N, C-alpha and C positions, 0 to 999 in steps of 0.2 A: 260743075257737072250741073248737065240739062234735068230736069224732071223726067224726060223719056230716058237717058242712060243711067238716072238713078234707079228707076222703075226696073230697067233689063237686069242692072246689078244685083238688084234684089230678088227680083224672080228666080235670077240662076239661083242666088246662092240657097232660096229656100228649097228649090228644086234638087240641089246635090246634096241639102241634109234629110231632105225626104227620102232620097235615093240612099242615101247612106243607113238610114232609120231602117229601111227596107231591108236591106241586104244584112244589118245586124242581126233583124228578127232570124232572115235566111241561116246566118253562120250560129246562133243560138238553136237554131231546131235541129242542125246538122248536128252540134255537140251534142244535144239530146239524144240522137239518133245512135250515136256514135258510144256515148254511153251506155244506152239500152243494150247496144251489141258486144260492149265487151263485158256488162254485168251477166247476160245470158252465156256468153262463152265460159266467164270464170265460173258460173253455175254448172254448167256442162262438164267441166273439167272436175270440180269439186264433186260432183255425182260420181262420174268417172272413177275416181279415186276411190272415193269411199266403197263402190261396189270393189273394185280391186282388193281393198284392204280388207274385205268383211272375210270373216272365218268360211271355210270350205271353198271347192272350186266348183266353178261354173262350166258347162261344157266347153265353152272356148279354151278355157285355159288347161283343161284338162286335154284336151286334145293337143295343145302346143307342148303340153308335159310328157307325151307318148311319143310325138313327133320329134323332139328336141333329144340330143344326143346326151348323155349321161356326163356332169362333168363333176370335177372334183370338189367337195366341201371349200376347201382354200378358193378355188378360182370363182366357185359361187359366191361365196361370201365377198371377194373382192368387189364383185361388181354390184350386189346387194349395199355394200359400205359406199362404194362410188355413188351409185346412184341417190342414197340418202344423203350425200355430202353435197351434191347438184340442189336438193330440194331445201335441204337446210341454209345454202347460199342464198338460195330464191325467197324461202320464205319466213327462215330461222328454224330457231332449236323445238318450237313448238309443235312445228309440222311434222316432229319425226319423234315424238316422243317415245312411242312404244319400241323403236330401236334404240332407242338411248337407253330407256332402261334394261333391254335386254343384253347392251354391251356393257353395262355397268355392272349386270349381274355374273356377266362371263368372266369380266377383268377385274372382279373386286378382289381375288385372291392374289393376283399380280401385281395391281397397279389401285390400292383401296385410296389413295388420294383424289386421282382423276375421275376412278368410278363415282367417289361421292360428289365432285364437283360437276359430272356429268348430270347428274339428275338432283342437283340442286335447284328447284323452280324458284325459292327464296332468293336465291342468288343472282349475278349479272348474265346477261346474255353473253358477255363477251367471254367469262370464265368459262359457259358451258360450249361456247364455240371452240375454244383453246384446248377444254378436256376432250371434246371430241374430236380434235386434230390429233391429241397425243394417244387415245384410244383407237383411232383408226389405224395407224401407224402399228401401234402397240398389239391389237387384236391381228394384222395380217402378218407382220413380221416376228412376234416373238413366241406367239402361241400358235401349237400344231395342229393337224387336221382334225382331232378329236374335240379340242373348243371350238373350231372352226362350226362342225358338225352341231355341236352343241347347240351354241348360238343362230345357227339355222333351225334346230327343232325350235327353239324358242319363239322364234322369228315368224315359224308358221304354224304355232300352237298344237306343235306334236309330241313337248314335253310334259310329262304328268307332273312337275314340281310348277307353281307358280310364280311368276316372276314377283321377284322381291324389290321393292321401290326403295333404295339406300337414299335415302332423304338425311342430310346433314343435320 
């Protein structure tokens, strides 16, 4: 290879390396922007969920409660437990600790083993997930509307009794 061709090849290689390096910085900036957008979205969702889970009703949820038709406690509980199941599937059992403690409180007389496993925070995640699945179907199918209303009262904070944590 003559000197001119060698110089041209070297210049081409260096130009491609420089272009790749510049593109890499752009990709890094784009990754950082995307990570920041995801972080802001997670923060917004977390703040929304904390406002929603806080005690009391804001004007918007009160207006929805007035406008919404009255559902039976059994139907309402089925919706609440289904939503909790989706959140548990997405973020794990720690995300629905209050719901799980209320479920264990109501189900303890009829299913004490599953209730204890549900709130055994030193146990494995798999055992809590299994207990949640068992108690979810047990609460909806085996218990009656009175127990459903009691569980909804516990979740809404309208029950006079404190939630008892059944730690085994």
